[in-house]
PLY file of the C-alpha trace (Angstrom):
ply
format ascii 1.0
element vertex 274
property float x
property float y
property float z
element edge 273
property int vertex1
property int vertex2
end_header
9.92 -5.63 12.17
8.16 -5.39 15.57
9.89 -2.42 17.16
8.96 0.21 14.60
6.95 3.28 15.50
3.50 3.69 13.95
2.93 5.73 10.79
-0.21 6.18 8.79
-1.16 6.59 5.14
-4.31 7.34 3.17
-5.23 5.72 -0.18
-7.19 7.67 -2.73
-7.29 9.15 -6.13
-8.01 12.44 -7.89
-11.34 11.42 -9.43
-13.09 14.53 -8.13
-10.54 16.88 -9.80
-7.29 18.56 -9.02
-8.47 21.07 -6.33
-10.36 18.46 -4.37
-7.31 16.20 -4.56
-5.04 18.80 -3.32
-7.39 19.68 -0.40
-7.46 16.06 0.55
-3.67 15.86 0.56
-3.27 18.95 2.59
-5.87 17.62 5.08
-4.07 14.35 5.35
-0.70 16.13 6.09
-2.40 18.42 8.64
-3.93 15.43 10.50
-0.59 13.79 10.85
-0.72 11.15 8.10
2.72 10.38 6.68
1.82 9.26 3.14
-0.67 9.70 0.40
-0.96 6.59 -1.72
-2.70 5.94 -5.00
-3.90 2.82 -6.83
-3.21 2.03 -10.39
-5.48 1.24 -13.40
-6.83 2.70 -16.64
-10.08 3.65 -14.87
-8.11 6.22 -12.83
-5.81 9.07 -13.68
-2.20 7.94 -14.10
-0.71 7.72 -10.63
2.78 9.20 -11.28
1.63 12.73 -12.37
-1.20 12.70 -9.86
1.25 11.94 -7.01
3.56 14.63 -8.26
0.68 17.16 -7.73
0.16 15.71 -4.22
3.75 16.11 -3.35
3.66 19.73 -4.52
0.47 20.48 -2.52
1.93 19.44 0.89
5.04 18.24 2.66
4.06 14.62 2.70
5.34 11.34 1.29
3.61 9.83 -1.77
3.45 6.30 -3.16
1.85 3.96 -5.64
-0.37 1.38 -4.11
0.46 -0.46 -6.20
1.58 0.07 -9.77
0.65 -2.97 -11.88
3.84 -4.15 -13.56
2.13 -5.56 -16.69
0.76 -2.18 -17.60
4.19 -0.78 -18.40
7.45 -1.95 -19.76
9.95 -2.36 -16.87
12.32 0.46 -18.14
9.40 2.85 -18.57
7.99 2.02 -15.04
11.42 2.50 -13.57
11.81 5.77 -15.40
8.58 7.11 -14.00
9.43 5.94 -10.39
12.93 7.35 -10.49
11.64 10.74 -11.84
9.04 11.08 -9.14
11.65 10.09 -6.47
14.03 12.85 -7.67
11.41 15.59 -8.11
9.96 14.88 -4.56
13.50 14.97 -3.00
13.06 11.24 -2.04
9.45 11.44 -0.73
8.23 8.70 -3.01
7.67 4.98 -2.11
7.35 2.74 -5.19
4.72 0.18 -4.67
4.55 -2.36 -7.40
2.95 -5.67 -7.97
2.00 -8.27 -10.59
-1.48 -6.95 -11.08
-4.85 -8.22 -10.08
-6.57 -10.78 -12.33
-9.13 -8.05 -13.38
-6.21 -6.04 -14.72
-5.72 -8.38 -17.66
-8.21 -6.56 -19.97
-6.49 -3.28 -19.28
-3.10 -4.77 -20.02
-4.49 -5.95 -23.33
-5.85 -2.51 -23.98
-2.37 -0.90 -23.80
-1.05 -3.63 -26.23
1.15 -5.51 -23.76
0.99 -9.28 -22.91
-0.57 -10.32 -19.65
1.92 -13.19 -19.15
1.92 -15.97 -16.57
2.34 -15.35 -12.86
6.05 -16.15 -13.11
6.52 -13.72 -16.06
4.76 -11.03 -14.16
6.93 -11.46 -11.12
9.90 -11.38 -13.46
8.63 -8.02 -14.71
8.55 -6.76 -11.09
12.23 -7.92 -10.61
13.37 -6.37 -13.90
11.53 -3.07 -12.99
13.30 -2.90 -9.71
16.70 -3.78 -11.29
16.13 -0.89 -13.71
15.17 1.37 -10.90
18.19 0.59 -8.91
20.44 1.39 -11.97
18.67 4.76 -12.40
18.85 5.60 -8.65
22.57 4.96 -8.44
23.70 6.02 -4.94
20.21 6.92 -4.03
17.49 4.42 -3.15
13.80 4.65 -3.90
11.94 2.69 -1.16
10.03 -0.28 -2.60
6.69 -1.62 -1.38
5.48 -5.06 -2.40
2.19 -6.78 -1.48
2.71 -10.34 -0.55
0.43 -13.21 0.33
1.73 -16.39 -1.58
4.99 -18.09 -1.09
6.64 -16.85 -4.32
5.61 -13.20 -3.86
6.66 -13.54 -0.16
10.13 -14.73 -1.27
10.39 -11.73 -3.68
9.36 -9.32 -1.00
11.76 -10.79 1.52
14.63 -10.17 -0.99
13.71 -6.78 -2.36
11.07 -4.90 -0.46
11.63 -2.07 2.14
7.94 -2.18 2.92
5.67 -5.34 2.65
1.91 -4.98 2.64
0.36 -8.03 4.10
-2.08 -9.42 1.48
-4.48 -12.08 2.49
-8.24 -12.58 1.78
-10.55 -10.35 3.89
-11.64 -13.16 6.05
-8.20 -14.71 6.75
-7.84 -15.53 10.49
-5.15 -13.95 12.76
-3.34 -17.33 12.83
-2.83 -17.16 9.04
-1.60 -13.64 9.18
0.82 -14.60 12.01
2.13 -17.45 9.97
2.69 -15.12 7.01
4.80 -12.77 8.99
6.83 -15.52 10.52
7.55 -17.04 6.99
8.54 -13.50 5.83
11.04 -13.08 8.71
12.61 -16.50 8.06
12.97 -15.77 4.33
14.35 -12.20 4.93
16.96 -13.42 7.35
19.30 -10.62 8.18
17.00 -8.12 6.30
14.10 -8.94 8.56
14.47 -6.02 10.97
14.83 -3.56 8.02
11.42 -4.40 6.55
8.44 -2.36 7.52
5.04 -4.30 7.69
1.98 -2.52 6.42
-1.73 -3.38 6.72
-4.43 -1.71 4.68
-7.94 -1.05 6.20
-11.11 -0.99 4.25
-12.85 0.85 6.97
-12.30 2.48 10.37
-14.45 3.91 13.04
-18.22 3.63 12.71
-18.98 4.72 9.13
-20.71 2.06 7.01
-18.65 0.13 4.59
-18.56 1.65 0.96
-20.37 0.00 -1.95
-16.96 -0.95 -3.47
-16.11 -3.28 -0.48
-18.16 -6.13 -2.00
-16.39 -5.99 -5.26
-13.04 -5.76 -3.58
-13.56 -8.62 -1.05
-16.33 -10.74 -2.72
-18.41 -10.42 0.50
-21.52 -8.44 1.35
-20.80 -5.64 3.72
-22.89 -7.33 6.47
-20.89 -10.64 6.10
-17.58 -8.72 6.09
-18.66 -6.91 9.34
-19.41 -10.22 11.06
-16.12 -11.79 9.97
-13.81 -10.15 12.43
-11.76 -9.12 9.38
-8.39 -7.64 9.95
-9.28 -5.22 7.08
-11.73 -3.49 9.47
-10.88 -1.32 12.56
-14.05 -0.65 14.51
-14.77 1.08 17.85
-14.00 4.23 19.66
-10.64 5.86 19.01
-9.15 4.29 22.11
-10.47 0.84 21.20
-9.06 1.27 17.67
-5.69 2.39 19.07
-5.55 -0.64 21.44
-6.42 -2.96 18.55
-3.57 -1.56 16.38
-1.09 -1.93 19.20
-2.28 -5.48 19.61
-1.73 -6.14 15.87
1.71 -4.64 16.06
2.56 -6.88 18.95
1.27 -10.04 17.20
2.29 -9.32 13.59
4.68 -6.49 13.68
2.46 -4.21 11.42
3.21 -0.59 12.18
2.43 1.14 8.87
-1.37 1.52 8.71
-3.11 2.65 5.53
-6.86 3.48 5.02
-9.08 4.70 2.29
-9.57 8.52 2.12
-13.27 7.93 2.96
-12.02 7.18 6.50
-9.45 9.94 6.74
-11.29 11.74 9.54
-12.51 8.56 11.29
-9.04 7.38 11.84
-7.49 10.86 12.62
-7.87 10.60 16.42
-5.96 7.36 16.37
-3.31 8.86 14.19
-2.93 11.56 16.86
-2.61 8.99 19.63
-0.13 6.62 18.03
1.80 8.45 15.24
5.47 8.08 15.89
4.95 5.95 19.04
0 1
1 2
2 3
3 4
4 5
5 6
6 7
7 8
8 9
9 10
10 11
11 12
12 13
13 14
14 15
15 16
16 17
17 18
18 19
19 20
20 21
21 22
22 23
23 24
24 25
25 26
26 27
27 28
28 29
29 30
30 31
31 32
32 33
33 34
34 35
35 36
36 37
37 38
38 39
39 40
40 41
41 42
42 43
43 44
44 45
45 46
46 47
47 48
48 49
49 50
50 51
51 52
52 53
53 54
54 55
55 56
56 57
57 58
58 59
59 60
60 61
61 62
62 63
63 64
64 65
65 66
66 67
67 68
68 69
69 70
70 71
71 72
72 73
73 74
74 75
75 76
76 77
77 78
78 79
79 80
80 81
81 82
82 83
83 84
84 85
85 86
86 87
87 88
88 89
89 90
90 91
91 92
92 93
93 94
94 95
95 96
96 97
97 98
98 99
99 100
100 101
101 102
102 103
103 104
104 105
105 106
106 107
107 108
108 109
109 110
110 111
111 112
112 113
113 114
114 115
115 116
116 117
117 118
118 119
119 120
120 121
121 122
122 123
123 124
124 125
125 126
126 127
127 128
128 129
129 130
130 131
131 132
132 133
133 134
134 135
135 136
136 137
137 138
138 139
139 140
140 141
141 142
142 143
143 144
144 145
145 146
146 147
147 148
148 149
149 150
150 151
151 152
152 153
153 154
154 155
155 156
156 157
157 158
158 159
159 160
160 161
161 162
162 163
163 164
164 165
165 166
166 167
167 168
168 169
169 170
170 171
171 172
172 173
173 174
174 175
175 176
176 177
177 178
178 179
179 180
180 181
181 182
182 183
183 184
184 185
185 186
186 187
187 188
188 189
189 190
190 191
191 192
192 193
193 194
194 195
195 196
196 197
197 198
198 199
199 200
200 201
201 202
202 203
203 204
204 205
205 206
206 207
207 208
208 209
209 210
210 211
211 212
212 213
213 214
214 215
215 216
216 217
217 218
218 219
219 220
220 221
221 222
222 223
223 224
224 225
225 226
226 227
227 228
228 229
229 230
230 231
231 232
232 233
233 234
234 235
235 236
236 237
237 238
238 239
239 240
240 241
241 242
242 243
243 244
244 245
245 246
246 247
247 248
248 249
249 250
250 251
251 252
252 253
253 254
254 255
255 256
256 257
257 258
258 259
259 260
260 261
261 262
262 263
263 264
264 265
265 266
266 267
267 268
268 269
269 270
270 271
271 272
272 273
C-alpha cells in the first residue's frame, strides 16, 4: 500500500446546475485530477445520474463518496452501480458505506428501515455480492470508508480503495495504527488496497461554513488541531507533507472538496503519478 503513485480526486455536487457541474468536471480533468466524486443524500441530486453527466463531460473517473447503503435496497444499488460502470467503460468507483447517523431520517423518508450497525454492514456486503454477480468477468472498483474494527475488517476483505475515516482531531499515531491493523487484516490483499485520505481544506483559503457541522469543531479550533483533514502552506510545503503522509500511512489517493480545486492544483501538478 505504500508504493503507489499519487492520484487526486475532487468531491462535489451539481447543486449549481448542470452547466456549472460540467465546467467543474472539465476543469478538474484539465488540472490533472483523476476522479470526480459525489456524496449521497436526499438533500442533493441523485449521485448516479449526476456522475453519468460528469463522465460524459470529460475523460475522467467518477465515483460515489459514498453511497449510503440504507437508502437503497441492495439489488437496486448494485444495479445502479453496475449500469454506471458499464456506461462509463469502467471509469466508475463504487464508494458505499453504512450511512452517517444523520442519514436515519432520510432513510425513513424513503420508507426503508435504518437497522442496527450490523444490519447496515450486512446491507453493504449484500450490495457488493449483488454487484459482483452483475459484473461477471468485469470488476467495479469498490471504495469503503473505515475507522472502526468491524468496518476495517469488511474493507480488508472487500475493498479496492479504503478511505481512512477517523475524527478530525485524530492524532497521527492513531492513523498509523489504523493502517497497520488494515494491513494485518488484509493479509495477502494488503498490497492491492489503495489508501485514500480526504481533505476538508488545502492551501490558504479559509475553512467553509460546513466544516463545523461536519467535524463538530469551530473552524479556529480545527485549524489549531494539526488535523490531518487540513493541508496548509505553500504548494511545496503541501507536497512535502503529502509525501510524508504517504511514507507514514501509505495514503496515495488524495481527495479534496471542489472549493479547493484550484488551491491544490499546483500540488497535483507536482505529485500526480509520482
